[in-house]
C-alpha positions as CSV (number, residue, x, y, z in Angstrom):
1,M,-0.6,-0.5,0.1
2,V,3.0,2.3,0.8
3,K,4.9,1.5,-2.4
4,Q,1.2,2.5,-4.3
5,L,0.6,5.3,-1.9
6,K,4.4,6.6,-3.5
7,L,3.8,6.2,-6.8
8,W,0.8,7.8,-7.0
9,M,2.7,10.6,-6.1
10,M,5.1,10.6,-8.3
11,A,3.1,10.5,-10.9
12,A,1.7,13.6,-8.9
13,I,4.4,15.4,-9.5
14,L,5.5,14.8,-13.0
15,V,2.0,15.8,-13.7
16,C,1.8,19.0,-12.0
17,G,6.0,20.4,-11.4
18,T,6.9,21.0,-14.6
19,A,6.5,22.5,-17.7
20,A,5.1,20.8,-19.7
21,F,2.4,19.2,-17.8
22,A,1.4,23.4,-16.3
23,S,-2.4,22.2,-16.9
24,C,-2.6,19.5,-15.1
25,T,-6.3,19.5,-13.6
26,A,-8.1,17.0,-11.0
27,N,-9.3,15.2,-13.5
28,D,-6.1,14.0,-15.2
29,D,-4.7,10.5,-14.7
30,N,-1.1,9.5,-15.3
31,P,-0.9,5.5,-13.9
32,A,2.1,4.3,-12.1
33,E,2.8,1.8,-14.7
34,K,3.5,5.0,-17.1
35,Q,6.5,5.6,-15.3
36,P,8.7,2.8,-15.6
37,T,12.1,3.9,-14.2
38,I,10.2,5.2,-11.2
39,E,8.0,3.1,-10.8
40,R,11.2,0.2,-10.6
41,I,13.2,2.6,-7.8
42,V,10.8,3.0,-5.4
43,E,9.5,-0.5,-5.4
44,R,13.5,-0.9,-5.1
45,D,13.1,1.9,-2.2
46,K,16.6,2.9,-2.9
47,L,17.8,5.3,-5.7
48,L,21.2,4.4,-7.1
49,V,23.6,7.4,-8.1
50,G,26.9,7.6,-9.8
51,T,29.3,9.9,-9.2
52,T,32.8,9.9,-9.1
53,G,33.8,11.4,-5.0
54,D,36.7,12.9,-6.7
55,Y,35.3,16.7,-7.5
56,R,34.9,18.6,-4.4
57,P,33.2,20.5,-3.2
58,L,30.8,18.8,-5.4
59,S,30.8,15.2,-4.7
60,Y,33.9,13.5,-2.8
61,R,34.6,10.4,-1.1
62,E,36.1,10.3,2.5
63,A,37.7,7.1,3.6
64,D,34.9,6.5,5.9
65,G,33.1,5.9,2.9
66,N,30.2,9.1,3.7
67,Y,30.3,11.2,0.3
68,W,29.5,14.6,0.7
69,G,29.1,17.9,-1.9
70,F,26.8,20.3,-3.9
71,G,25.8,17.1,-5.7
72,I,26.1,14.6,-2.9
73,E,23.2,17.5,-1.2
74,M,20.9,17.6,-4.8
75,A,20.7,13.7,-4.8
76,E,19.5,13.5,-1.9
77,K,16.6,16.3,-2.4
78,I,15.7,14.2,-5.4
79,A,15.6,11.2,-3.6
80,R,13.7,13.1,-1.0
81,R,11.4,14.2,-3.6
82,I,10.4,10.7,-5.3
83,G,10.6,8.7,-1.3
84,V,13.2,6.0,-1.2
85,D,16.9,5.8,0.2
86,I,19.5,7.1,-1.5
87,E,23.0,4.4,-2.7
88,F,26.5,5.9,-3.8
89,V,27.9,4.1,-6.7
90,Q,31.7,4.7,-7.8
91,T,31.8,5.9,-11.2
92,S,35.4,7.5,-12.6
93,W,35.1,10.1,-15.6
94,P,36.9,7.4,-17.4
95,T,34.4,5.2,-17.6
96,L,31.5,7.3,-16.9
97,T,29.1,6.9,-20.4
98,A,29.8,3.6,-20.1
99,D,28.7,3.2,-17.0
100,V,25.6,5.1,-17.6
101,Q,24.7,2.7,-20.3
102,A,25.8,-0.8,-19.0
103,E,23.9,-3.7,-19.1
104,P,22.7,-4.4,-16.9
105,Q,21.9,-1.3,-15.5
106,I,24.2,0.1,-12.4
107,F,22.7,3.0,-11.2
108,D,19.3,5.5,-12.2
109,L,21.7,9.0,-12.7
110,A,25.3,10.5,-12.4
111,I,25.8,13.2,-10.6
112,G,28.5,15.8,-9.2
113,G,29.9,17.8,-12.2
114,I,29.3,16.6,-15.1
115,T,29.2,19.3,-18.2
116,I,26.0,19.6,-20.1
117,T,27.2,18.9,-23.8
118,D,25.9,18.6,-27.0
119,T,27.9,14.9,-27.4
120,R,26.0,13.7,-24.3
121,K,22.7,14.6,-25.0
122,E,23.6,12.5,-28.4
123,T,23.8,9.1,-26.7
124,M,22.7,10.2,-23.1
125,L,20.0,12.3,-21.0
126,M,21.0,15.3,-19.5
127,S,18.7,17.3,-17.5
128,D,18.7,21.2,-17.2
129,G,21.8,22.7,-15.3
130,Y,21.7,23.7,-11.9
131,L,25.2,25.0,-11.3
132,C,27.2,27.2,-14.0
133,N,30.7,26.3,-15.2
134,G,33.9,26.9,-16.9
135,K,37.6,26.0,-17.4
136,T,39.5,27.6,-15.6
137,I,43.2,27.2,-14.0
138,L,44.8,26.8,-10.1
139,C,48.3,27.0,-9.6
140,R,50.6,28.3,-7.0
141,A,50.2,31.7,-5.5
142,A,53.1,33.0,-6.3
143,D,53.2,32.1,-10.3
144,A,49.8,33.5,-10.7
145,D,50.7,36.5,-12.9
146,R,51.9,34.5,-15.2
147,Y,49.1,32.9,-16.6
148,Q,46.2,35.4,-17.6
149,S,45.6,33.2,-20.8
150,L,46.4,30.0,-22.7
151,A,49.2,31.3,-24.1
152,D,50.9,32.0,-20.9
153,L,50.3,28.4,-20.6
154,D,51.0,26.9,-23.8
155,K,54.2,26.2,-23.3
156,P,56.7,23.8,-22.9
157,E,58.1,24.7,-19.9
158,V,54.4,24.6,-18.5
159,R,52.9,21.3,-16.8
160,V,49.6,21.6,-16.8
161,M,48.1,18.5,-15.0
162,V,44.7,17.1,-15.6
163,N,42.8,13.9,-14.7
164,P,42.1,11.3,-17.8
165,G,38.9,10.3,-19.4
166,G,37.4,14.0,-18.7
167,L,36.6,17.2,-20.3
168,N,39.7,18.5,-18.9
169,E,41.8,15.7,-20.6
170,K,40.1,17.3,-23.6
171,F,40.4,20.8,-23.0
172,A,44.3,20.6,-22.4
173,N,44.9,18.3,-25.2
174,E,42.7,20.4,-28.3
175,N,44.0,23.7,-26.7
176,L,48.0,23.4,-25.2
177,T,49.7,21.9,-27.9
178,H,53.1,22.6,-26.6
179,A,52.3,22.0,-23.4
180,T,53.8,19.5,-21.2
181,I,51.2,17.7,-20.4
182,I,50.8,14.8,-17.7
183,V,47.9,12.9,-16.7
184,W,47.5,11.7,-13.6
185,Q,44.8,9.2,-12.1
186,K,43.6,11.0,-9.1
187,N,41.6,14.2,-9.8
188,E,42.1,14.8,-6.1
189,E,45.3,14.7,-5.3
190,I,46.6,17.2,-8.1
191,P,45.8,20.5,-6.4
192,T,48.9,19.2,-3.8
193,L,50.2,18.0,-6.5
194,V,50.9,21.7,-8.0
195,A,51.0,23.2,-5.1
196,E,54.1,21.2,-3.7
197,G,56.1,22.3,-7.0
198,N,54.8,18.9,-9.0
199,A,52.8,20.4,-11.9
200,D,52.3,23.9,-13.0
201,V,48.8,24.4,-13.8
202,M,45.8,22.6,-13.2
203,I,42.7,22.7,-15.9
204,T,39.9,22.9,-13.9
205,E,36.4,24.0,-13.7
206,I,35.3,27.3,-11.6
207,T,33.1,25.2,-10.1
208,E,36.1,23.1,-8.0
209,A,38.9,25.9,-8.4
210,P,37.2,28.5,-5.1
211,W,37.3,25.1,-2.6
212,Y,40.5,24.3,-3.4
213,V,41.9,28.0,-3.2
214,Q,39.7,28.9,0.2
215,N,41.4,25.8,1.8
216,D,45.3,25.8,0.4
217,P,47.3,29.6,0.7
218,R,49.7,27.9,-1.5
219,L,47.0,27.4,-5.0
220,A,45.7,30.7,-6.7
221,A,43.1,31.0,-9.5
222,P,44.1,33.9,-11.4
223,L,41.3,33.6,-13.7
224,L,38.6,32.6,-12.4
225,N,36.0,34.9,-12.8
226,N,37.4,35.2,-17.1
227,P,36.6,31.7,-18.0
228,F,38.1,29.8,-21.1
229,T,34.9,28.9,-21.9
230,H,31.0,29.0,-20.6
231,G,28.7,25.9,-19.4
232,E,26.5,23.7,-16.9
233,I,26.2,20.7,-15.0
234,G,23.2,18.7,-14.5
235,V,21.9,14.9,-13.9
236,L,23.3,12.6,-16.3
237,M,21.4,9.4,-17.3
238,R,20.5,6.6,-19.6
239,K,17.8,7.2,-22.9
240,G,14.8,5.6,-21.8
241,Q,14.2,7.7,-18.5
242,D,11.8,10.6,-19.6
243,D,9.8,10.2,-16.3
244,L,13.1,10.7,-14.2
245,L,14.4,13.1,-16.0
246,A,10.9,14.8,-16.0
247,L,11.1,14.7,-12.2
248,V,14.3,15.7,-11.6
249,N,14.4,18.7,-13.8
250,A,11.0,19.3,-11.4
251,V,13.5,18.9,-8.5
252,I,15.5,21.7,-10.0
253,A,13.3,24.0,-11.3
254,Q,12.1,24.1,-7.7
255,M,15.4,25.1,-6.3
256,K,15.2,27.7,-8.5
257,T,12.4,29.4,-7.7
258,D,12.3,28.6,-3.3
259,G,15.4,30.0,-3.5
260,S,17.5,27.2,-2.0
261,L,19.9,26.4,-4.8
262,R,21.1,29.6,-4.4
263,K,21.7,28.6,-0.6
264,L,23.3,25.7,-1.7
265,H,25.4,27.7,-3.4
266,E,26.0,29.8,-0.4
267,K,27.2,26.5,1.2
268,Y,29.9,26.1,-1.2
269,G,31.8,29.4,-2.2
270,L,29.6,29.1,-5.9
271,I,29.1,31.6,-7.8
272,Y,24.9,31.3,-8.7
273,R,24.1,32.7,-11.6
274,Y,20.7,31.9,-11.9
């Protein structure tokens, strides 16, 4: 009976909570069987969320296995809207696409620093944006004046470190053809390596750089307000989950309306641009 009630509530949310169904009336009918993804999640009583756990302050996994971050809190809000518990599943940037599309399915959605791109939207579903993003750099505070443009980075003597398999590596390979590019497996270790002199620059995002600057005085982000690219971060999932996508977009829209998204930005020291 409880599961049936949850399913009925999810149907009402999807009908009434998104712009696509703004004309909802009391007589509208949206049976649970028309919402296959959410029905499966409710039957399981758990939302499975893929996340890398290496991207402070959006998604980070501590040594004890606990996750925290902006994206983690977004995922928790989605789970609460459905009315189920949440379980985080480890994924990685190199395997993200394969994990989203895996058979059998590994998780329901992926979250935490995932930029919305046309390439991803060709083969998967992406939600509306909930966080503005853009490529920038971290460097040692003492070297901040040296790096004011791509040209300043694109020199053989400049050691640029990136994590493998994601858009940071792709950006570096496409735009820094003369710099010395170092691929480091663990994204969360790169800022410390830069601070200690093992690399000169980290290619990162405006969503990640402020946290490290605030927590390590050895580091600076001189181009934080002038990123090389502009984009948004969203929730990623496999195709065919349109009911779940509609619910996620409804959660994002509600958070923008009620001010909770702005408060989440402020909590993690991120710039709010919605």
